[in-house]
C-alpha positions in Angstrom: 97.4 89.2 156.0 99.1 86.8 153.7 100.9 87.6 150.4 101.1 85.1 147.5 102.6 85.3 144.1 100.5 84.5 140.9 101.7 84.4 137.4 100.7 88.1 136.9 101.8 89.6 140.2 101.5 89.4 144.0 98.2 89.4 145.9 97.2 90.0 149.5 94.7 87.8 151.2 93.1 87.2 154.7 94.7 85.1 157.3 92.2 83.4 159.7 92.6 80.4 162.1 93.1 77.3 159.9 92.2 79.1 156.7 93.6 81.6 154.2 91.1 83.5 152.0 91.8 85.3 148.7 88.7 87.0 147.4 88.1 89.0 144.2 91.1 87.8 142.3 90.9 89.0 138.7 91.3 86.1 136.3 90.8 88.2 133.1 90.7 91.8 132.0 87.5 93.6 132.7 85.2 92.9 129.7 84.1 96.5 129.4 84.2 99.3 126.7 85.9 97.8 123.6 86.2 94.4 125.3 82.4 94.1 125.8 81.3 91.1 123.7 84.9 89.9 123.4 86.6 86.7 124.5 88.1 86.9 128.0 91.6 88.5 127.8 94.5 87.5 130.1 95.3 90.1 132.8 98.4 92.2 132.3 101.1 91.9 135.0 101.0 94.3 137.9 103.8 95.6 140.0 102.2 96.5 143.3 100.5 94.0 145.7 96.9 93.6 144.7 94.4 93.6 147.5 92.2 90.4 147.4 90.6 90.6 150.8 87.0 91.2 149.6 84.7 89.9 146.9 84.7 91.5 143.5 81.7 92.8 141.6 79.1 90.3 140.4 77.8 90.0 136.9 75.0 92.4 135.9 71.6 90.7 136.1 67.9 91.4 135.8 66.9 91.2 139.4 68.4 90.2 142.8 69.1 86.6 143.5 66.9 84.9 146.2 67.1 85.9 148.9 68.6 89.3 147.8 72.0 90.3 149.2 74.0 93.5 148.9 76.4 92.9 146.1 77.5 95.5 143.5 76.8 94.5 139.9 79.3 95.6 137.3 80.5 94.5 133.9 83.9 94.2 135.5 82.9 90.9 137.1 85.5 88.3 136.1 86.8 87.5 139.6 87.5 84.3 141.5 87.8 83.3 145.1 90.1 80.8 146.9 89.9 79.3 150.3 92.9 77.2 151.3 94.0 75.7 154.7 97.4 77.1 153.8 99.2 78.3 150.8 102.1 75.8 151.0 103.4 72.9 148.9 101.0 70.2 150.2 99.2 69.7 146.8 95.7 69.3 148.2 92.7 68.3 146.1 91.0 71.3 144.5 87.2 71.8 144.3 86.0 74.4 141.9 82.4 75.6 142.3 80.3 76.9 139.4 77.2 78.9 140.5 73.7 78.5 139.1 70.9 80.9 138.4 69.6 80.1 134.9 72.5 82.0 133.3 70.8 85.3 134.1 71.3 85.7 137.9 73.7 84.4 140.6 77.2 84.9 141.8 80.1 83.1 143.5 80.0 85.2 146.6 76.7 84.3 148.3 77.1 83.4 152.0 75.8 79.9 151.4 78.8 79.4 149.0 81.5 80.5 151.4 84.2 77.9 151.1 85.9 78.2 154.5 84.2 75.3 156.3 84.5 72.9 153.3 88.2 73.7 152.9 89.0 73.3 156.6 86.9 70.2 157.1 88.3 68.3 154.0 91.8 69.8 153.9 91.1 70.8 150.3 91.4 74.0 148.3 87.9 75.5 147.4 87.6 77.9 144.5 84.6 79.8 143.0 84.2 82.3 140.2 81.9 84.7 138.4 81.2 84.6 134.7 79.2 86.8 132.3 75.4 86.2 132.4 72.4 87.0 130.1 73.0 88.9 126.9 76.5 89.9 127.9 77.5 86.3 128.1 75.4 84.4 125.6 74.4 86.4 122.4 74.4 84.4 119.2 75.2 87.1 116.6 77.7 87.5 113.7 80.9 89.1 114.9 80.5 88.2 118.5 82.5 85.2 119.8 80.1 82.5 120.9 79.3 81.4 124.4 81.3 84.1 126.2 80.0 83.0 129.6 81.4 79.5 128.9 84.6 81.0 127.6 84.9 82.9 130.9 84.5 79.6 132.8 87.3 78.1 130.7 89.5 81.1 131.3 88.9 80.7 135.1 89.8 77.0 134.9 93.0 77.9 133.0 94.0 80.5 135.6 93.4 77.9 138.3 95.5 75.3 136.4 98.4 77.7 136.2 98.3 79.2 139.7 96.6 76.9 142.2 99.9 75.3 143.2 100.8 78.6 144.8 97.8 78.2 147.1 98.5 74.7 148.3 96.4 73.0 145.6 97.2 70.2 143.2 96.7 71.2 139.5 96.6 67.5 138.6 93.6 66.8 140.9 90.8 69.3 140.2 87.1 68.6 140.7 84.5 70.9 139.2 81.1 71.0 140.8 78.0 73.1 140.4 74.2 73.3 140.8 71.4 73.9 138.4 72.9 76.1 135.6 76.2 75.5 137.3 75.6 71.8 137.1 74.6 72.2 133.4 77.9 74.1 132.9 79.8 71.2 134.4 78.0 68.9 131.9 79.1 71.2 129.0 82.7 71.5 130.3 82.8 67.7 130.5 82.2 67.4 126.8 83.9 70.3 125.0 87.4 70.1 123.7 88.6 73.5 125.0 88.1 72.3 128.6 90.0 69.0 128.4 92.8 68.6 130.8 91.6 71.5 133.0 89.9 69.3 135.5 89.8 65.6 136.5 86.5 64.8 138.2 83.0 66.3 138.1 79.9 66.6 140.3 76.6 67.7 138.8 73.8 68.8 141.2 70.4 69.2 139.7 71.6 69.8 136.1 72.4 67.9 132.9 73.3 68.4 129.3 69.8 68.4 127.8 70.1 68.9 124.0 66.9 71.0 123.8 68.5 73.7 126.0 71.4 74.3 123.6 69.7 74.9 120.3 71.5 77.7 118.4 68.2 78.8 116.8 66.7 79.7 120.2 69.8 81.8 121.1 69.8 83.5 117.6 66.1 84.4 117.7 66.5 86.0 121.2 69.6 87.8 120.2 68.0 89.3 117.1 65.0 90.3 119.1 67.3 92.2 121.5 68.8 94.1 118.6 65.3 94.9 117.4 64.3 96.3 120.7 67.5 98.3 120.9 66.9 99.6 117.3 70.4 98.4 116.3 71.1 96.9 112.9 72.5 93.4 112.6 76.3 93.6 112.6 76.6 97.1 114.2 78.7 95.9 117.1 80.0 99.4 117.9 76.4 100.5 118.6 75.8 97.4 120.7 78.9 98.1 122.8 77.7 101.6 123.5 74.3 100.7 124.9 74.1 101.8 128.5 74.1 98.7 130.8 70.7 99.6 132.5 69.1 99.8 129.1 70.6 96.6 127.9 69.3 94.8 131.1 65.9 96.4 130.7 65.6 95.1 127.1 67.0 91.7 128.1 64.3 91.4 130.8 61.6 91.9 128.3 62.8 88.9 126.3 64.1 86.6 129.0 62.0 87.6 131.9 63.4 86.7 135.3 64.4 83.3 136.8 60.8 82.8 138.1 58.9 83.8 134.9 57.3 81.2 132.7 59.6 82.0 129.9 62.5 80.3 128.2 65.5 82.6 128.2 67.4 82.6 124.9 70.6 83.7 126.7 72.0 80.3 127.4 74.9 78.2 126.1 74.3 77.0 122.5 75.9 74.6 120.0 78.1 77.0 117.9 80.3 74.5 115.9 83.4 75.9 117.5 83.6 76.1 121.3 80.6 73.7 121.6 81.1 71.8 118.4 78.0 69.5 118.8 75.5 68.6 121.4 77.4 67.8 124.6 75.3 64.7 125.2 76.3 63.3 121.8 80.0 64.0 122.6 79.5 62.1 125.9 77.7 59.2 124.1 80.8 58.9 121.8 83.0 58.2 124.9 85.1 61.3 124.7 84.9 61.8 128.5 85.0 58.2 129.7 88.1 58.9 131.9 86.4 61.6 134.1 84.7 60.1 137.2 81.2 61.6 137.8 78.6 62.1 140.5 75.3 63.4 139.3 71.9 63.7 141.0 69.0 65.8 142.1 66.9 66.7 145.2 63.9 64.6 146.1 61.3 67.3 145.6 62.9 70.0 143.3 59.6 71.8 142.7 57.5 70.8 145.7 56.1 74.2 146.1 53.7 73.8 143.2 51.4 71.4 145.1 51.5 73.5 148.2 50.3 76.5 146.1 47.5 74.4 144.6 46.3 73.2 148.0 46.0 76.8 149.2 44.4 78.2 146.1 40.8 78.8 145.2 39.5 77.2 141.9 40.3 80.2 139.7 43.8 80.4 141.1 44.3 76.7 140.7 43.3 76.9 137.0 45.9 79.6 136.5 48.7 77.7 138.3 47.9 74.4 136.4 47.8 76.4 133.2 51.2 77.8 133.8 52.6 74.3 134.7 51.1 72.8 131.5 52.5 75.6 129.5 56.0 75.0 130.9 55.8 71.3 130.2 54.7 71.9 126.6 57.6 74.3 126.1 60.0 71.6 127.3 58.7 69.5 124.3 55.8 67.4 125.7 52.7 67.4 123.6 49.1 67.2 124.8 48.8 63.5 124.3 52.0 62.7 126.1 51.1 65.0 128.9 47.8 63.2 129.4 49.7 59.9 129.6 52.1 61.4 132.2 49.2 62.7 134.3 47.5 59.3 134.3 50.7 57.5 135.4 51.9 60.0 137.9 48.5 60.6 139.5 48.2 56.9 140.3 51.7 56.6 141.6 51.7 59.8 143.7 48.4 58.9 145.3 50.0 55.8 146.8 53.2 57.6 147.9 51.6 60.9 149.0 48.0 60.0 149.9 47.5 63.4 151.6 48.9 65.5 148.7 46.3 65.4 145.9 48.3 67.7 143.6 51.7 66.1 144.1 51.8 64.7 140.6 52.2 68.2 139.2 55.4 68.7 141.2 56.8 65.5 140.1 55.9 65.7 136.4 57.5 69.1 136.0 60.5 68.3 138.2 61.1 65.1 136.3 60.9 66.9 133.0 63.3 69.6 134.1 65.7 67.5 136.2 65.4 63.7 136.9 64.8 62.4 133.3 67.5 64.7 131.9 69.9 63.4 134.5 69.0 59.8 133.8 69.6 60.5 130.1 73.1 61.8 130.9 73.8 58.8 133.2 72.8 56.5 130.3 75.1 58.4 127.9 78.0 58.0 130.3 77.2 54.4 131.0 77.8 53.4 127.4 81.6 53.8 127.9 82.2 54.4 131.6 81.8 52.6 134.9 83.0 55.2 137.3 79.7 57.2 137.5 77.4 57.6 140.5 73.8 58.6 140.9 72.2 60.2 144.0 69.0 61.7 145.3 69.4 64.3 148.1 66.7 64.1 150.8 66.0 66.4 153.7 62.8 67.1 155.6 62.9 70.9 155.5 60.8 72.7 158.1 59.0 74.8 155.4 58.3 72.0 152.8 59.0 68.7 154.4 61.4 67.8 151.6 64.4 69.0 149.7 63.5 71.7 147.2 65.7 73.1 144.5 69.0 74.5 145.9 68.4 73.0 149.4 71.5 70.8 149.2 73.9 73.7 148.7 74.4 74.7 152.4 75.0 71.0 153.3 77.7 70.7 150.6 79.5 73.8 152.0 78.9 73.1 155.7 76.9 76.4 155.9 73.6 75.1 157.3 73.4 78.0 159.8 73.3 80.5 156.9 70.5 83.0 156.5 71.2 83.0 152.8 68.2 80.7 152.1 64.4 81.1 152.2 63.4 81.8 155.8 63.1 78.5 157.7 64.3 76.3 154.8 67.0 74.7 156.9 67.2 74.3 160.6 70.6 74.2 162.2 70.8 71.4 164.7 72.6 68.2 165.5 70.8 66.2 162.8 71.5 68.7 160.0 75.1 69.0 161.2 75.4 65.2 160.8 73.7 65.3 157.4 76.1 68.1 156.2 79.1 66.0 157.3 77.8 63.0 155.3 77.4 65.2 152.2 80.8 66.9 152.7 82.5 63.6 153.3 81.0 62.2 150.1 82.0 65.2 147.9 85.5 65.4 149.5 86.2 61.7 149.3 85.2 61.7 145.6 87.4 64.8 145.0 90.4 63.0 146.6 89.9 59.5 145.1 87.3 59.5 142.3 85.1 57.2 144.4 82.5 58.6 146.8 82.4 55.7 149.2 83.3 56.3 152.8 82.5 55.0 156.3 79.3 56.9 156.8 77.7 55.4 153.6 76.5 51.9 152.8 78.3 50.5 149.8 77.5 52.8 146.8 77.7 50.9 143.5 78.4 52.7 140.3 75.5 53.3 137.9 74.8 50.9 135.1 71.9 50.3 132.8 70.9 47.1 134.5 70.7 48.0 138.2 70.6 51.8 138.0 72.0 52.0 141.6 71.2 55.3 143.2 72.3 56.5 146.6 69.6 58.3 148.7 71.8 60.9 150.5 69.9 61.7 153.6 70.4 61.3 157.4 70.1 57.6 156.9 71.7 56.9 153.5 70.6 53.9 151.5 70.9 52.5 148.0 67.9 51.9 145.7 68.0 50.0 142.5 65.9 51.3 139.7 64.2 53.9 141.8 60.8 55.1 140.6 61.3 52.9 137.5 57.6 53.0 136.5 57.8 56.8 136.2 61.1 56.6 134.3 59.7 54.2 131.7 56.7 56.4 130.9 59.1 59.0 129.5 60.6 56.7 126.9 60.5 58.4 123.5 59.4 61.7 125.1 62.6 63.3 126.3 
């Protein structure tokens, strides 16, 4: 065991060879009872030594994350975790992970997110945290402070800023990184005033600050629908605080569905005029974050399972799947005429790249709508005022898909390729994947240390600009492409 002082009291963590682990550290008061739907409140000081040797509760959510793991859900969920080579005065770079899950599922304590190997390998301090999800974190109603889930993230970053020096970390060298909704959170934190000075570099994996996702009307409509289903009048916060958690989640699920449903959850961050004063992408375009180095990218086949499903389906099932994909694309803001234009272009290009995958164009259209084009728009916004930005595509020939689907880069980032905390057979642990994991870890760690991702295992990685659009393909044989898939990029002009 190892005992460390924080600004609120002493904590007890685990001592292992080459690593010290502090799990389930409370960074704010439990947001329960009269603190439900309130801003995160600083912890009171404590006298005894607090045990932080196991993960804290995770945020309440509609259904288990995938694959499901045994984690207790509770509204008392505002905990963070720290992995450090040693709690000394070495002032190591700090890497703070923000988990994904569409703001309705997820946690910081999944096995694939264990920070031990990354901390040891890079001699860095790794931190992760939970934040409020779904309706508990993102209601847009009078009397409720806006974007509570994002306020939780800021509270966690403030705690880290104030305490990380006690854990061998450097509070002047903090990198935030995250995937999917976690990557989107990084994009928001880059832009909003309340987060300035709390971190110094950023890595966004499969996420971006897409304006359509942050419309306050969407959040308000869903919040009012929730009140209606609960038979609570607008403004009656006392009644809302008294709703049993299971009932609240049950009504939330009717509105938002689950992470795999063909629904747009309204319980997301939204522009509120205060915490998020305007669209994050517009703040970035104005040059307000030009001093923050950035890596941003996506996986080579984020939604590759769609074409596989289509290849295996009969005609009736194919029509259902295609209908669902079209519906999703229309919800993103693509009308029928533009969709036909996309289909024509993508069908032709994909037939040359994937001659044996007749439905591949559906994967790529939806993936580009949800990930690649949004990421390109964010790169373009940064590039107006900034040169220290880097674009990547992660590639891996997974045994179950032949490519890197959504989330598949995460075990490589953390050095946990032997984890069972992925779809069965998604990643094979062998010499090649070990080498790929080292390439990815070296890239992220080098960037966290220096603000530049270049290292000996990569070819020269130029920063991104609007002329060359240099993009690193991060695979077992890394290489740089200029203007990758440019024909497909251009067809989206004036669409997203």
